[in-house]
C-alpha positions in Angstrom: 9.3 -6.5 22.9 7.3 -9.1 21.0 5.9 -6.4 18.7 9.4 -5.1 17.8 10.6 -8.7 17.1 7.6 -9.3 14.8 8.2 -6.1 12.9 11.9 -6.8 12.5 11.1 -10.3 11.3 8.5 -9.2 8.7 10.7 -6.3 7.5 13.7 -8.6 7.1 11.5 -11.0 5.1 10.3 -8.2 2.9 13.8 -6.9 2.3 14.9 -10.5 1.3 12.3 -10.3 -1.4 13.7 -6.9 -2.7 11.0 -4.9 -1.1 12.0 -1.5 0.3 10.5 -0.8 3.7 9.9 2.9 4.7 8.0 4.0 7.8 5.6 6.9 7.2 4.2 9.6 9.4 1.1 10.9 7.6 1.4 14.4 9.1 4.8 14.9 7.5 4.0 13.4 4.1 2.8 16.0 1.5 0.1 13.7 0.0 -1.0 11.9 3.1 -1.2 15.0 5.3 -4.2 15.9 3.1 -5.6 12.4 3.5 -5.2 12.8 7.3 -7.1 16.0 7.3 -10.0 14.4 5.4 -9.9 11.3 7.5 -9.3 12.3 11.2 -9.9 8.7 12.3 -6.6 7.6 10.8 -3.6 7.3 13.2 -0.6 9.5 12.2 2.0 6.9 12.9 2.1 3.2 12.3 2.0 3.2 8.5 4.8 1.7 6.3 5.4 1.8 2.6 6.4 -1.5 1.1 7.8 -0.7 -2.3 9.0 -3.1 -5.0 11.2 -1.6 -7.6 11.6 -3.3 -11.0 14.9 -5.1 -11.5 17.3 -3.8 -14.2 16.0 -6.3 -16.8 12.3 -5.7 -15.9 9.9 -3.0 -17.0 7.8 -1.2 -14.5 4.0 -1.0 -14.6 2.4 0.6 -17.7 -0.1 2.4 -15.5 0.8 5.1 -13.1 -1.3 6.4 -10.3 -2.3 6.4 -6.6 -5.4 5.0 -5.0 -6.2 5.9 -1.4 -8.6 4.3 1.0 -11.1 6.6 2.9 -14.1 6.2 5.1 -17.5 7.4 3.9 -19.9 9.2 6.2 -21.7 5.9 6.6 -18.6 4.3 7.9 -17.8 2.2 4.9 -14.2 2.0 3.6 -13.8 2.8 -0.1 -10.9 3.1 -2.5 -10.6 6.0 -4.9 -8.1 7.3 -7.3 -6.2 10.3 -6.2 -6.6 11.8 -9.7 -10.0 11.3 -11.5 -8.2 11.1 -14.8 -5.9 8.3 -13.9 -6.4 4.9 -15.6 -7.0 1.5 -14.0 -6.9 -2.1 -15.2 -8.5 -5.4 -14.2 -5.6 -6.4 -12.0 -5.7 -3.2 -10.0 -9.4 -3.3 -9.7 -9.3 -6.9 -8.4 -6.9 -6.0 -5.6 -8.8 -2.9 -4.6 -12.1 -4.8 -4.8 -10.7 -7.5 -2.6 -9.6 -5.0 0.0 -12.8 -3.1 -0.2 -14.9 -6.2 0.4 -12.8 -7.2 3.4 -13.5 -3.7 4.9 -10.2 -3.8 6.8 -8.4 -0.6 7.5 -5.0 -2.2 7.2 -4.2 -0.7 3.9 -4.1 3.0 3.2 -2.7 3.4 -0.4 -1.6 1.7 -3.5 1.0 3.5 -5.6 2.2 2.7 -9.1 5.1 4.6 -10.4 7.3 4.4 -13.6 9.5 1.6 -12.2 7.8 0.6 -8.9 4.7 -0.4 -7.1 4.1 0.2 -3.4 1.5 -0.5 -0.8 1.1 1.6 2.4 -0.1 -0.6 5.3 -0.1 -0.8 9.0 2.0 -4.0 9.3 -0.7 -6.0 11.1 0.1 -9.6 10.6 3.2 -11.7 10.2 5.1 -13.7 7.6 2.1 -15.0 5.7 0.8 -11.5 5.2 4.2 -10.3 3.9 4.3 -13.3 1.5 0.8 -12.4 0.2 1.8 -8.7 -0.1 5.0 -9.6 -2.0 3.0 -11.7 -4.5 0.5 -8.8 -5.0 3.4 -6.4 -5.6 5.0 -8.8 -8.1 1.7 -9.1 -10.0 1.1 -5.4 -10.0 4.6 -4.6 -11.2 3.6 -6.3 -14.5 0.4 -4.4 -15.3 
């Protein structure tokens, strides 16, 4: 189908840029199952983690943490840290602020680990969106 061809095309483009692509089912994921309980408007399927792992000669991000988007009772989408003690930085704040201002439910989470950075999104879009996502991941890998 056209949708399957589009998904194959954008996933191949992501993999060519060293991005690991992993489909997620929120109900089966230990962290996101709690997010699904608090946000019943979210679909269980249709989410994918795009993860960029640092190359052997690269260091990973200096900040570790997870930010998850949720809907307020007023219907506004906001980003909040999973742990109130986790740190942020201007680069992370800029990306989250951009997404919050857009009020698009396309992104669900931003994850920074010791050697990787990942974005969970619903794969709406095509090659330009994957290119922009790849650039954001590259920038966040250096924070």
